C-alpha positions as CSV (number, residue, x, y, z in Angstrom):
1,M,48.7,96.0,-64.7
2,Q,47.4,97.5,-67.9
3,L,44.7,100.1,-67.9
4,P,42.0,97.9,-69.5
5,T,42.7,95.2,-66.8
6,I,42.4,97.7,-64.0
7,S,39.2,99.2,-65.5
8,C,37.7,95.7,-65.8
9,L,38.7,94.8,-62.2
10,A,37.2,98.1,-60.9
11,F,33.9,97.4,-62.8
12,L,33.7,93.9,-61.3
13,L,34.3,95.1,-57.8
14,A,31.6,97.8,-58.3
15,C,29.2,95.1,-59.5
16,A,30.0,92.8,-56.6
17,F,29.4,95.7,-54.2
18,A,26.1,96.6,-55.9
19,V,24.9,93.0,-55.7
20,S,25.8,92.8,-52.0
21,T,23.8,95.9,-51.2
22,V,20.6,95.1,-53.2
23,R,17.8,93.2,-51.7
24,V,14.2,92.4,-52.3
25,P,12.1,95.4,-51.2
26,D,9.9,94.9,-48.1
27,N,6.8,95.8,-50.1
28,A,7.5,93.2,-52.8
29,H,4.3,91.3,-52.2
30,E,2.3,94.6,-52.5
31,L,4.1,95.5,-55.7
32,Y,3.4,92.0,-57.0
33,E,-0.3,92.3,-56.3
34,Q,-0.4,95.7,-57.9
35,F,1.4,94.2,-60.9
36,K,-1.2,91.5,-61.3
37,R,-4.0,94.0,-61.1
38,D,-2.4,96.5,-63.5
39,Y,-1.6,93.8,-66.2
40,G,-4.6,91.4,-65.6
41,K,-2.4,88.5,-64.5
42,V,-4.1,85.5,-63.0
43,Y,-2.3,82.3,-62.0
44,T,-3.0,79.0,-60.3
45,N,-1.6,78.8,-56.7
46,D,1.5,76.8,-57.7
47,D,2.2,79.1,-60.7
48,D,1.6,82.2,-58.5
49,E,4.4,81.2,-56.2
50,K,6.8,80.6,-59.1
51,R,5.8,83.9,-60.8
52,F,6.2,85.8,-57.5
53,A,9.8,84.4,-57.1
54,I,10.6,85.5,-60.7
55,F,9.0,88.9,-60.0
56,K,11.3,89.4,-56.9
57,D,14.3,88.4,-59.0
58,N,13.3,91.0,-61.6
59,L,12.9,93.6,-58.9
60,V,16.5,93.0,-57.7
61,R,17.7,93.0,-61.4
62,A,16.0,96.3,-62.0
63,Q,17.6,97.8,-58.9
64,I,21.0,96.7,-60.0
65,Y,20.5,98.2,-63.5
66,Q,19.2,101.4,-62.0
67,M,22.3,101.7,-59.7
68,H,24.5,101.6,-62.8
69,E,22.3,104.0,-64.8
70,R,23.8,107.1,-66.2
71,G,20.7,109.2,-66.8
72,T,19.3,107.6,-69.9
73,A,16.7,105.2,-68.5
74,K,14.5,104.3,-65.6
75,Y,14.1,100.7,-64.6
76,G,11.0,99.4,-62.9
77,V,8.0,97.0,-63.1
78,T,6.7,96.2,-66.5
79,Q,4.2,93.8,-68.0
80,F,7.1,91.3,-68.4
81,F,8.2,91.2,-64.7
82,D,6.7,87.7,-64.3
83,L,9.0,86.2,-66.9
84,T,12.6,85.0,-66.6
85,P,15.0,86.4,-69.1
86,E,15.0,83.1,-70.9
87,E,11.2,83.0,-71.1
88,F,11.1,86.6,-72.4
89,A,13.7,85.9,-75.0
90,A,11.9,82.7,-76.2
91,K,8.5,84.5,-76.4
92,Y,9.4,88.0,-77.7
93,L,12.8,88.1,-79.3
94,T,13.6,87.1,-82.8
95,P,15.0,83.6,-83.0
96,P,18.5,83.3,-84.4
97,I,18.7,82.8,-88.2
98,D,19.2,79.1,-89.0
99,D,22.7,78.5,-90.4
100,Q,21.3,75.9,-92.7
101,V,19.2,78.4,-94.7
102,E,20.4,78.6,-98.2
103,H,21.4,82.2,-99.2
104,V,20.3,83.3,-102.7
105,Q,21.7,86.2,-104.6
106,L,19.2,88.5,-106.2
107,N,20.9,88.1,-109.6
108,D,20.3,84.3,-109.2
109,L,16.5,84.8,-109.3
110,N,14.6,84.5,-112.6
111,A,12.5,87.6,-113.3
């Protein structure tokens, strides 16, 4: 096997091990209630259950990121912990540039 392939396999095995050892913290509900107080989040009962499930998923995701951290960041609860990655991207990230937009050269513009 070539070195890049071995490195890739080692990384995948490490990820699989990390995922298998990560679980939702026992105090997840307390963390969620604190999150809602800290960030002024209020939900209907149905939405609260959905947001709590997303919050727990994000707690696990943060644990996995922290396990692979190399000293440059700390992962934890933020004001966005009630959003899925897709919801966050749709709400806060710049949408992709439309390929249909016509590109105009500056020298094509009349002064």
